[in-house]
Structures are given as C-alpha cells and as structure tokens.
GUVODREN-219793 format. One record per residue: residue number from 1; x, y, z of N, C-alpha, C in turn; residue in three letters. Coordinates in steps of 0.001 Angstrom, whole numbers, plus 500000, padded with zeros to 6 digits. Example, Ala and Ser with C-alpha at 12.3 -4.5 7.8 and 13.67 -1.06 7.14 Angstrom:
(vexpa 1,(513190,494310,507800),(512300,495500,507800),(513200,496700,507800),ALA)
(vexpa 2,(512850,497750,507080),(513670,498940,507140),(512900,500030,507870),SER)
***
This chain:
(vexpa 1,(905123,983709,201352),(903961,982864,201702),(903362,982289,200416),MET)
(vexpa 2,(903090,980997,200434),(902545,980360,199235),(901090,980770,199015),SER)
(vexpa 3,(900710,980791,197753),(899346,981119,197386),(898417,979938,197706),GLN)
(vexpa 4,(897144,980238,198111),(896215,979134,198370),(895998,978307,197115),PRO)
(vexpa 5,(895844,977022,197311),(895577,976139,196192),(894090,976193,195826),ARG)
(vexpa 6,(893753,975601,194735),(892346,975532,194328),(891560,974674,195321),ALA)
(vexpa 7,(890308,975043,195528),(889436,974281,196423),(889041,972975,195754),VAL)
(vexpa 8,(889331,971886,196401),(888950,970587,195857),(887511,970254,196247),GLU)
(vexpa 9,(886839,969639,195341),(885433,969303,195580),(885305,967984,196328),ARG)
(vexpa 10,(884469,967998,197395),(884172,966792,198156),(882770,966304,197806),LEU)
(vexpa 11,(882584,965018,197833),(881267,964443,197557),(880608,964042,198870),THR)
(vexpa 12,(879528,964737,199248),(878899,964412,200543),(877998,963187,200449),PRO)
(vexpa 13,(877821,962545,201575),(876787,961527,201736),(875750,962102,202698),ARG)
(vexpa 14,(874487,961945,202380),(873423,962577,203150),(872649,961542,203957),PHE)
(vexpa 15,(872386,961875,205207),(871523,961035,206033),(870066,961292,205669),ASP)
(vexpa 16,(869225,960329,205970),(867788,960515,205775),(867271,961550,206775),ALA)
(vexpa 17,(866235,962301,206422),(865669,963265,207379),(865051,962536,208563),PRO)
(vexpa 18,(864828,963221,209669),(864190,962584,210829),(862848,961979,210444),PRO)
(vexpa 19,(862531,960850,211057),(861271,960181,210738),(860072,961033,211131),ALA)
(vexpa 20,(860199,961794,212204),(859102,962614,212698),(859632,964006,213039),THR)
(vexpa 21,(858931,965013,212553),(859326,966393,212826),(858196,967071,213598),ARG)
(vexpa 22,(858510,967573,214785),(857553,968297,215616),(857979,969756,215697),LEU)
(vexpa 23,(857007,970634,215905),(857311,972053,216005),(856656,972677,217218),GLY)
(vexpa 24,(857287,973718,217729),(856674,974493,218814),(856862,975978,218539),MET)
(vexpa 25,(855809,976739,218820),(855849,978196,218703),(855754,978740,220114),ILE)
(vexpa 26,(856868,979253,220616),(856912,979756,221984),(856908,981277,221978),SER)
(vexpa 27,(856605,981867,223122),(856552,983315,223235),(857962,983888,223326),LEU)
(vexpa 28,(858151,985066,222756),(859467,985708,222812),(859930,985897,224251),ALA)
(vexpa 29,(858995,986081,225171),(859334,986344,226574),(859486,985073,227415),SER)
(vexpa 30,(859193,983908,226831),(859138,982664,227615),(860542,982107,227847),ASP)
(vexpa 31,(860937,982007,229109),(862241,981464,229489),(862183,979976,229839),GLU)
(vexpa 32,(860983,979392,229834),(860789,978081,230454),(860348,977003,229483),VAL)
(vexpa 33,(859280,977253,228729),(858595,976193,227984),(859483,975412,227020),ALA)
(vexpa 34,(860299,976052,226169),(861083,975263,225222),(861986,974236,225899),PRO)
(vexpa 35,(862664,974647,226967),(863543,973710,227670),(862744,972578,228308),ASP)
(vexpa 36,(861567,972899,228857),(860772,971853,229501),(860232,970854,228475),GLU)
(vexpa 37,(859784,971328,227316),(859305,970392,226310),(860437,969513,225806),LEU)
(vexpa 38,(861612,970081,225620),(862736,969268,225150),(863158,968241,226208),ARG)
(vexpa 39,(862994,968584,227485),(863335,967625,228537),(862430,966397,228466),ALA)
(vexpa 40,(861171,966617,228135),(860212,965510,228076),(860300,964790,226729),VAL)
(vexpa 41,(860438,965568,225655),(860464,964989,224307),(861915,964817,223896),ILE)
(vexpa 42,(862476,963683,224180),(863892,963446,223861),(864065,962000,223439),CYS)
(vexpa 43,(863765,961725,222190),(863888,960376,221661),(864573,960423,220311),GLN)
(vexpa 44,(865322,959382,219957),(865907,959330,218619),(864820,959146,217568),PRO)
(vexpa 45,(865077,959620,216365),(864151,959401,215266),(863250,960573,214967),GLY)
(vexpa 46,(863246,961587,215820),(862469,962777,215512),(863130,963996,216124),PHE)
(vexpa 47,(862728,965159,215629),(863287,966417,216108),(862156,967347,216527),VAL)
(vexpa 48,(862481,968288,217400),(861538,969294,217863),(862133,970661,217535),LEU)
(vexpa 49,(861558,971320,216528),(862035,972633,216112),(861221,973732,216788),HIS)
(vexpa 50,(861822,974894,216918),(861180,976003,217630),(861161,977278,216798),GLU)
(vexpa 51,(860053,977995,216908),(859947,979358,216409),(859429,980211,217564),SER)
(vexpa 52,(859667,981508,217494),(859196,982421,218540),(858191,983406,217958),ARG)
(vexpa 53,(857233,983804,218777),(856249,984796,218377),(856382,986018,219286),ILE)
(vexpa 54,(856322,987192,218697),(856417,988424,219480),(855219,988546,220411),ALA)
(vexpa 55,(855490,989012,221626),(854409,989201,222592),(854802,990283,223587),ASN)
(vexpa 56,(853828,990747,224331),(854087,991702,225404),(854371,990940,226688),SER)
(vexpa 57,(855313,991432,227475),(855589,990786,228757),(854428,990977,229727),ASP)
(vexpa 58,(853594,991975,229492),(852414,992206,230323),(851293,991281,229877),THR)
(vexpa 59,(850731,990547,230829),(849717,989548,230514),(848330,990105,230825),ILE)
(vexpa 60,(847556,990390,229782),(846145,990722,229953),(845412,990282,228690),ASP)
(vexpa 61,(844094,990404,228684),(843336,989866,227559),(843694,990547,226242),GLU)
(vexpa 62,(843984,991832,226277),(844312,992557,225044),(845635,992076,224463),THR)
(vexpa 63,(846666,991971,225291),(847978,991548,224778),(847960,990085,224359),THR)
(vexpa 64,(847171,989265,225031),(847096,987850,224653),(846405,987674,223301),LEU)
(vexpa 65,(845289,988365,223100),(844575,988267,221821),(845420,988797,220666),ARG)
(vexpa 66,(846273,989768,220952),(847066,990394,219895),(848010,989414,219214),ALA)
(vexpa 67,(848356,988322,219897),(849279,987355,219295),(848673,986619,218111),MET)
(vexpa 68,(847358,986625,217979),(846721,985928,216858),(847288,986401,215523),ALA)
(vexpa 69,(847570,987683,215425),(848032,988256,214159),(849402,987733,213744),ALA)
(vexpa 70,(850201,987248,214691),(851549,986804,214365),(851718,985301,214246),GLY)
(vexpa 71,(850649,984537,214431),(850795,983079,214466),(851224,982483,213129),LEU)
(vexpa 72,(850645,982956,212036),(851003,982390,210732),(852463,982677,210402),THR)
(vexpa 73,(852909,983887,210656),(854300,984237,210383),(855247,983409,211260),GLU)
(vexpa 74,(854899,983236,212520),(855748,982444,213412),(855822,980997,212942),ALA)
(vexpa 75,(854706,980440,212499),(854704,979068,211997),(855553,978957,210728),ALA)
(vexpa 76,(855501,979977,209881),(856280,979953,208644),(857780,979996,208916),ALA)
(vexpa 77,(858186,980473,210089),(859606,980549,210420),(860165,979235,210951),ARG)
(vexpa 78,(859318,978245,211187),(859835,976927,211571),(860669,976374,210420),LEU)
(vexpa 79,(861798,975736,210706),(862658,975229,209626),(861903,974296,208690),PRO)
(vexpa 80,(862160,974448,207390),(861467,973645,206391),(862249,972390,206043),GLY)
(vexpa 81,(861852,971786,204959),(862568,970620,204483),(861820,969318,204638),GLY)
(vexpa 82,(860821,969283,205484),(860014,968071,205669),(858705,968469,206332),ALA)
(vexpa 83,(857642,967726,206087),(856368,968059,206739),(856456,967900,208254),PRO)
(vexpa 84,(855636,968640,208965),(855552,968525,210419),(854383,967615,210786),TYR)
(vexpa 85,(854654,966659,211664),(853584,965785,212141),(852629,966562,213041),ALA)
(vexpa 86,(853185,967384,213924),(852360,968140,214869),(853122,969387,215307),ALA)
(vexpa 87,(852360,970435,215602),(852932,971717,216031),(852141,972212,217238),VAL)
(vexpa 88,(852835,972748,218228),(852182,973279,219424),(852422,974781,219529),ALA)
(vexpa 89,(851379,975512,219862),(851487,976928,220215),(851524,977006,221730),TYR)
(vexpa 90,(852605,977535,222274),(852852,977414,223711),(852364,978640,224493),LEU)
(vexpa 91,(851061,978807,224502),(850462,979811,225396),(849065,979347,225782),CYS)
(vexpa 92,(848891,979020,227038),(847614,978494,227523),(846517,979546,227432),THR)
(vexpa 93,(846785,980719,227985),(845751,981753,228087),(845398,982346,226735),SER)
(vexpa 94,(846388,982577,225859),(846082,983110,224529),(845290,982102,223713),ALA)
(vexpa 95,(845594,980813,223866),(844841,979785,223147),(843383,979772,223587),SER)
(vexpa 96,(843168,979995,224875),(841801,980074,225386),(841058,981252,224747),MET)
(vexpa 97,(841731,982389,224584),(841090,983593,224056),(840965,983573,222536),LEU)
(vexpa 98,(841993,983124,221844),(841966,983076,220384),(841062,981951,219902),ILE)
(vexpa 99,(841003,980867,220667),(840186,979709,220305),(841021,978643,219622),GLY)
(vexpa 100,(840644,977389,219839),(841421,976280,219293),(841442,976307,217764),PHE)
(vexpa 101,(840283,976555,217155),(840227,976609,215695),(841006,977805,215173),GLU)
(vexpa 102,(840912,978927,215879),(841651,980109,215454),(843145,979871,215448),GLY)
(vexpa 103,(843652,979202,216479),(845078,978872,216543),(845440,977910,215419),VAL)
(vexpa 104,(844675,976841,215266),(844992,975823,214265),(844930,976387,212847),ALA)
(vexpa 105,(843907,977174,212550),(843765,977714,211197),(844928,978617,210828),ASN)
(vexpa 106,(845376,979432,211773),(846493,980339,211483),(847801,979576,211277),ARG)
(vexpa 107,(848020,978534,212065),(849240,977728,211896),(849173,976923,210605),ILE)
(vexpa 108,(848005,976350,210315),(847878,975546,209106),(847952,976362,207826),ASN)
(vexpa 109,(847739,977675,207904),(847947,978526,206735),(849393,978430,206260),THR)
(vexpa 110,(850326,978341,207213),(851748,978205,206877),(852175,976752,206769),ALA)
(vexpa 111,(851540,975874,207546),(851931,974461,207585),(850704,973577,207368),LEU)
(vexpa 112,(850203,973536,206134),(848997,972731,205893),(849261,971254,206171),PRO)
(vexpa 113,(848282,970637,206803),(848392,969210,207087),(848950,968875,208453),GLY)
(vexpa 114,(849614,969832,209106),(850163,969552,210435),(849047,969538,211469),ALA)
(vexpa 115,(849074,968558,212366),(848159,968586,213502),(848626,969677,214465),MET)
(vexpa 116,(847684,970309,215133),(848011,971465,215976),(847423,971271,217360),VAL)
(vexpa 117,(848222,971592,218359),(847730,971567,219733),(848184,972821,220455),THR)
(vexpa 118,(847699,972976,221665),(848090,974075,222537),(847844,973621,223966),ASN)
(vexpa 119,(848378,974316,224975),(848263,973813,226348),(846832,973737,226880),PRO)
(vexpa 120,(845957,974645,226448),(844577,974593,226914),(843881,973357,226367),MET)
(vexpa 121,(844012,973121,225080),(843419,971935,224458),(844050,970659,225010),LEU)
(vexpa 122,(845377,970667,225138),(846066,969489,225672),(845652,969215,227113),ALA)
(vexpa 123,(845419,970268,227892),(844965,970096,229270),(843611,969423,229343),GLY)
(vexpa 124,(842712,969817,228461),(841388,969184,228414),(841524,967711,228022),ILE)
(vexpa 125,(842340,967449,227014),(842540,966060,226581),(843174,965222,227685),ARG)
(vexpa 126,(844121,965810,228416),(844785,965071,229491),(843796,964749,230612),ALA)
(vexpa 127,(842939,965707,230959),(841931,965446,231990),(841018,964302,231575),CYS)
(vexpa 128,(840622,964290,230314),(839739,963226,229841),(840454,961883,229807),LYS)
(vexpa 129,(841744,961905,229474),(842520,960648,229475),(842588,960059,230881),ARG)
(vexpa 130,(842667,960936,231885),(842758,960489,233274),(841383,960296,233919),LEU)
(vexpa 131,(840331,960653,233212),(838993,960562,233791),(838739,961620,234848),GLY)
(vexpa 132,(839445,962743,234758),(839298,963823,235749),(838182,964769,235321),ALA)
(vexpa 133,(837088,964780,236068),(835957,965659,235738),(835830,966838,236701),THR)
(vexpa 134,(836590,966805,237815),(836602,967918,238784),(838059,968240,239088),ARG)
(vexpa 135,(838443,969461,238810),(839846,969819,239013),(839971,971065,239882),ILE)
(vexpa 136,(841159,971229,240440),(841554,972482,241072),(842486,973192,240098),ALA)
(vexpa 137,(842339,974495,239986),(843088,975277,239013),(844009,976257,239737),LEU)
(vexpa 138,(845296,976223,239373),(846284,977167,239908),(846887,977915,238730),VAL)
(vexpa 139,(846860,979246,238772),(847416,980054,237689),(848256,981195,238266),THR)
(vexpa 140,(849027,981872,237388),(849694,983098,237805),(848963,984343,237295),PRO)
(vexpa 141,(847807,984163,236618),(847186,985218,235828),(846387,986224,236655),TYR)
(vexpa 142,(846019,987328,235972),(845047,988244,236533),(843702,987517,236625),ILE)
(vexpa 143,(842788,988070,237405),(841520,987392,237691),(840742,987057,236426),THR)
(vexpa 144,(840623,988011,235491),(839810,987797,234298),(840327,986625,233467),GLU)
(vexpa 145,(841620,986507,233346),(842182,985416,232559),(842009,984085,233280),VAL)
(vexpa 146,(842194,984071,234590),(841997,982847,235378),(840570,982340,235247),THR)
(vexpa 147,(839601,983241,235354),(838194,982850,235216),(837932,982327,233803),VAL)
(vexpa 148,(838563,982929,232795),(838395,982456,231425),(838905,981035,231246),GLY)
(vexpa 149,(840038,980710,231861),(840562,979341,231802),(839574,978377,232459),ILE)
(vexpa 150,(839059,978743,233625),(838094,977887,234326),(836848,977669,233476),ALA)
(vexpa 151,(836358,978722,232833),(835161,978599,231999),(835415,977698,230789),ASN)
(vexpa 152,(836628,977744,230257),(836930,976895,229089),(836965,975429,229494),ARG)
(vexpa 153,(837495,975136,230668),(837425,973760,231165),(835963,973344,231345),PHE)
(vexpa 154,(835183,974224,231952),(833780,973897,232229),(833006,973618,230945),ALA)
(vexpa 155,(833293,974369,229884),(832587,974168,228613),(832931,972835,227968),SER)
(vexpa 156,(833990,972193,228455),(834389,970880,227958),(833985,969766,228914),SER)
(vexpa 157,(833164,970089,229907),(832666,969080,230832),(833560,968810,232011),GLY)
(vexpa 158,(834519,969719,232261),(835445,969551,233387),(835217,970706,234350),ILE)
(vexpa 159,(834636,970429,235489),(834310,971503,236429),(835537,971889,237254),SER)
(vexpa 160,(835666,973167,237530),(836748,973675,238374),(836179,973908,239766),VAL)
(vexpa 161,(836502,972996,240690),(835947,973073,242042),(836557,974212,242845),SER)
(vexpa 162,(837862,974455,242647),(838561,975539,243337),(839560,976156,242374),ARG)
(vexpa 163,(839787,977446,242509),(840817,978092,241692),(841489,979188,242503),MET)
(vexpa 164,(842764,979387,242195),(843548,980412,242886),(844634,980897,241937),ALA)
(vexpa 165,(845107,982109,242171),(846117,982686,241295),(847162,983442,242094),SER)
(vexpa 166,(848382,983483,241553),(849445,984315,242115),(849294,985777,241669),PHE)
(vexpa 167,(848342,986029,240758),(848018,987391,240291),(849268,988149,239849),LEU)
(vexpa 168,(849997,987512,238939),(851228,988087,238402),(851020,988404,236927),THR)
(vexpa 169,(851301,989641,236513),(850997,990037,235137),(852237,990168,234258),ASP)
(vexpa 170,(853344,989536,234653),(854576,989611,233880),(855156,988219,233694),SER)
(vexpa 171,(855460,987852,232430),(856058,986541,232157),(857383,986371,232885),ASP)
(vexpa 172,(858169,987442,232936),(859477,987359,233587),(859335,986999,235063),ALA)
(vexpa 173,(858331,987548,235718),(858106,987251,237132),(857470,985865,237315),ARG)
(vexpa 174,(856615,985462,236381),(856022,984123,236460),(857117,983059,236433),VAL)
(vexpa 175,(858126,983270,235590),(859210,982301,235469),(860029,982172,236744),ALA)
(vexpa 176,(859896,983100,237665),(860649,983063,238927),(859829,982473,240075),ARG)
(vexpa 177,(858566,982148,239841),(857758,981536,240904),(858386,980194,241273),ILE)
(vexpa 178,(858644,979981,242545),(859406,978810,242975),(858580,977527,242894),SER)
(vexpa 179,(859289,976417,242755),(858626,975114,242763),(857947,974854,244101),GLU)
(vexpa 180,(858516,975335,245184),(857876,975178,246496),(856541,975904,246543),ASN)
(vexpa 181,(856479,977081,245915),(855212,977812,245872),(854164,977028,245098),SER)
(vexpa 182,(854572,976404,243989),(853634,975601,243207),(853164,974387,243992),LEU)
(vexpa 183,(854077,973747,244702),(853718,972585,245504),(852744,972971,246613),SER)
(vexpa 184,(853023,974083,247296),(852132,974538,248366),(850753,974890,247814),ASP)
(vexpa 185,(850721,975530,246654),(849446,975919,246054),(848633,974694,245670),ALA)
(vexpa 186,(849291,973699,245068),(848590,972478,244690),(848043,971753,245912),ALA)
(vexpa 187,(848837,971721,246982),(848394,971053,248211),(847197,971773,248820),ALA)
(vexpa 188,(847235,973104,248808),(846123,973871,249381),(844850,973703,248562),GLU)
(vexpa 189,(844976,973756,247238),(843795,973675,246374),(843187,972276,246344),MET)
(vexpa 190,(844008,971247,246569),(843484,969879,246563),(843143,969386,247957),SER)
(vexpa 191,(843433,970171,248967),(843183,969773,250342),(841717,969498,250605),GLY)
(vexpa 192,(841472,968432,251331),(840093,968064,251646),(839450,967192,250594),GLY)
(vexpa 193,(840195,966876,249538),(839636,966011,248496),(838633,966752,247639),GLY)
(vexpa 194,(837832,965990,246928),(836807,966581,246084),(837280,966966,244696),GLY)
(vexpa 195,(838558,966732,244391),(839043,967000,243038),(839775,965764,242513),VAL)
(vexpa 196,(839720,965596,241193),(840377,964460,240565),(841793,964782,240116),ASP)
(vexpa 197,(842109,966068,239967),(843428,966471,239493),(843630,967950,239792),ALA)
(vexpa 198,(844884,968372,239722),(845236,969788,239843),(845886,970207,238536),VAL)
(vexpa 199,(845461,971353,237996),(846059,971867,236768),(846831,973148,237079),PHE)
(vexpa 200,(848141,973126,236781),(849016,974281,236951),(849134,974952,235590),LEU)
(vexpa 201,(848434,976070,235427),(848273,976661,234107),(849276,977776,233852),SER)
(vexpa 202,(850027,977638,232771),(850926,978661,232216),(852236,978012,231813),CYS)
(vexpa 203,(852633,978233,230567),(853884,977650,230079),(855107,978310,230692),THR)
(vexpa 204,(854946,979480,231307),(856081,980152,231946),(856357,979617,233345),ALA)
(vexpa 205,(855459,978794,233892),(855695,978170,235194),(856650,976991,235043),LEU)
(vexpa 206,(857592,976862,235936),(858526,975732,235916),(857862,974541,236620),ARG)
(vexpa 207,(857385,973602,235819),(856551,972543,236382),(857030,971125,236109),THR)
(vexpa 208,(857581,970827,234923),(857726,969419,234549),(858643,968636,235486),VAL)
(vexpa 209,(859661,969270,236022),(860618,968535,236855),(860126,968332,238290),HIS)
(vexpa 210,(859011,968970,238646),(858514,968806,240016),(857128,968186,240071),CYS)
(vexpa 211,(856536,967868,238928),(855159,967360,238925),(855038,966046,239693),ILE)
(vexpa 212,(855925,965100,239440),(855824,963808,240129),(855956,963973,241636),ALA)
(vexpa 213,(856848,964861,242067),(857027,965107,243505),(855777,965744,244110),GLU)
(vexpa 214,(855160,966680,243384),(853929,967303,243891),(852816,966269,243966),ILE)
(vexpa 215,(852740,965375,242971),(851716,964334,243008),(851849,963460,244246),GLU)
(vexpa 216,(853070,963145,244614),(853279,962336,245816),(852763,963069,247050),GLU)
(vexpa 217,(852913,964370,247052),(852467,965157,248203),(850947,965274,248263),ARG)
(vexpa 218,(850300,965518,247123),(848865,965811,247142),(848003,964565,246943),VAL)
(vexpa 219,(848593,963489,246407),(847854,962240,246282),(846891,962157,245125),GLY)
(vexpa 220,(847042,963031,244127),(846199,962963,242936),(847022,963431,241742),CYS)
(vexpa 221,(846554,963173,240514),(847308,963631,239349),(847488,965149,239343),PRO)
(vexpa 222,(848662,965578,238911),(848962,966995,238724),(849349,967189,237266),VAL)
(vexpa 223,(848729,968169,236644),(848976,968476,235241),(849546,969875,235137),LEU)
(vexpa 224,(850464,970073,234202),(851031,971390,233956),(850985,971692,232471),GLY)
(vexpa 225,(850958,972964,232118),(850812,973348,230710),(851879,972728,229821),SER)
(vexpa 226,(853133,972745,230242),(854199,972202,229398),(854153,970679,229331),ASN)
(vexpa 227,(853853,970056,230465),(853766,968588,230507),(852668,968077,229580),GLN)
(vexpa 228,(851465,968666,229664),(850358,968162,228844),(850597,968444,227365),VAL)
(vexpa 229,(851270,969547,227057),(851551,969849,225650),(852542,968856,225068),THR)
(vexpa 230,(853591,968530,225825),(854548,967519,225366),(853851,966178,225164),ALA)
(vexpa 231,(853015,965794,226111),(852258,964547,226008),(851375,964545,224761),TRP)
(vexpa 232,(850699,965650,224481),(849789,965703,223337),(850544,965685,222011),ASP)
(vexpa 233,(851688,966367,221954),(852506,966305,220743),(852925,964866,220451),LEU)
(vexpa 234,(853399,964171,221468),(853802,962778,221291),(852615,961907,220886),LEU)
(vexpa 235,(851484,962129,221524),(850284,961347,221217),(849871,961544,219766),ARG)
(vexpa 236,(849830,962791,219310),(849394,963067,217940),(850362,962507,216915),MET)
(vexpa 237,(851654,962493,217260),(852657,961981,216333),(852779,960469,216381),ALA)
(vexpa 238,(852033,959830,217278),(852080,958381,217381),(853357,957868,218005),GLY)
(vexpa 239,(853977,958698,218846),(855233,958334,219501),(854937,957913,220928),VAL)
(vexpa 240,(855563,956843,221391),(855346,956363,222746),(855910,957308,223782),GLY)
(vexpa 241,(855527,957146,225033),(855992,958028,226110),(857492,957940,226306),PRO)
(vexpa 242,(858080,959047,226676),(859514,959100,226925),(859812,958681,228362),THR)
(vexpa 243,(861019,958169,228613),(861360,957816,229988),(861499,959062,230855),PRO)
(vexpa 244,(861312,958879,232141),(861409,960012,233056),(860179,960101,233931),GLY)
(vexpa 245,(860296,960855,234998),(859184,960972,235948),(858373,962209,235599),ARG)
(vexpa 246,(857466,962055,234659),(856682,963194,234184),(855247,963160,234686),TRP)
(vexpa 247,(854973,962388,235712),(853639,962401,236299),(852757,961250,235855),GLY)
(vexpa 248,(851606,961151,236508),(850687,960040,236265),(850122,960049,234850),ARG)
(vexpa 249,(850054,961205,234239),(849546,961277,232870),(850351,960377,231949),LEU)
(vexpa 250,(851662,960361,232088),(852491,959536,231231),(852394,958070,231600),PHE)
(vexpa 251,(852167,957765,232854),(851942,956378,233236),(850612,955888,232681),MET)
(vexpa 252,(849615,956758,232668),(848313,956389,232092),(848456,956106,230611),ALA)
(vexpa 253,(849295,956876,229928),(849522,956650,228500),(850139,955287,228264),THR)
(vexpa 254,(851071,954899,229123),(851741,953618,228961),(850772,952442,229127),GLU)
(vexpa 255,(849734,952623,229911),(848773,951542,230140),(847712,951455,229056),LYS)
(vexpa 256,(847729,952402,228130),(846671,952484,227137),(846641,951244,226260),LYS)
***
C-alpha cells in the first residue's frame, strides 16, 4: 500500500456574513418553539441561531424564576462572529416573573447592544399594534401563573375579560395539547364578543400553523407566544413580514 502524500494547501474564498443575525434562547424542555419560530422566520440574508437554557419540566413560580440565573450563560453560548440585531428569550411565564428589564439586562451582559424581546413583551406590543385593549387569555399554566400573566397585561393597559387554563404543570404534556383543543378554547373564550383578540400563552403550545384557521373560526385576531415573538424579532431587526398564513398580526404589519 502506498504511503499518503503530503497534504496540499487549498486557498478558500469566504462569503460575507449574514446581513442580520437573530438569536433565540429556548428552554431545554421545549419541543415546539424553535421549530415554530424558524417556520415563520425564513428569509434569505439573515440567520436565526439558538441556545438552550436549563429548566425544570415542572412549571411553577419557583422553577420559572430560577431560570434568571442561567440567562447570561445561555446568551453567551449563542454562536459568535457577528453582532446580534435582536435576541428572544422563549418563555412567556418566566419573562413575566423575572421582568422585562431583568431578562434584557442578563442577556445584554453577554450580548451588549442586542435588542431583546420575550413572548410576554411581544404579546403586549402585538396587542397594541392591533389596537386590542380587551383580550381573552388561554394558558396551560397553574392558576397562580395564569393570573400573573393576566395582571401583566392589565398593567400595560390591556384588560383580560376572560381567562381559562388547561392547568398543566409539565412542558412535555403542554406540547401534546392538540390544535383542536386550542381552537375550541379560543372559540369558548371569545364567544359572545366583548374581546378584541385571544392570546394563547406559552411557547410550548403548538400554535403558529393553526392561528389563521382559528381566527377564521372565532372572527377576531388570535395571538400566540411563538407567533408574536417571531413578529417582534422581525420588527426589531427591521425585516419585513415573511410569507405564510401567520394570522392578522402579520397582515397588520404589512399595512403599516
């Protein structure tokens, strides 16, 4: 057998980095959010990188608050090489408990200059973009967390006329809640009118591919944690809406 020859040197040509770099910090237990954000955010010229943060599969106020300690490390694990235009922390309930500034400050410690969003903040912004001041709230959370989400909307001038929960305390089980269950819940909570929109809260809920269909059924805008976060990331990065049926929120953006 002949001996290997010397390795010849090749001269590479390098492409320019993506024009826009977005980041997301998802929960270690989340089976849904990263795929849903990538489904909505799919345009040439930018990339969406992901990091994961350790969390407990059990959802309660103690386990949600505990994630604050890991946010800076999770942000630091996002691939480097270029500044990030915007970064999202993908947990609605933890963002409500940790606070918007608390989330942003911890992420900016690792990624100074990046704009930061989360599903709770994005949900408030989406309601204001649509002019929705009265909403129905659907969650999978325990009662205390559901009430906390409602109170956070209220503190931003958005009243929660009705709220209901599947009362599920496990991310793994939340990810199995059927789209039909979400559609039925939205229809029940919006029944009789009196609300401007329905908010389906939790990044572990499978929502983006059924939002437009639910809107047709209930006759008002429907917002979901993953949908509003994708919309807010694009908005902050100055990127136009992506094609696809992602609900009235994206149509409202196009008319802006």
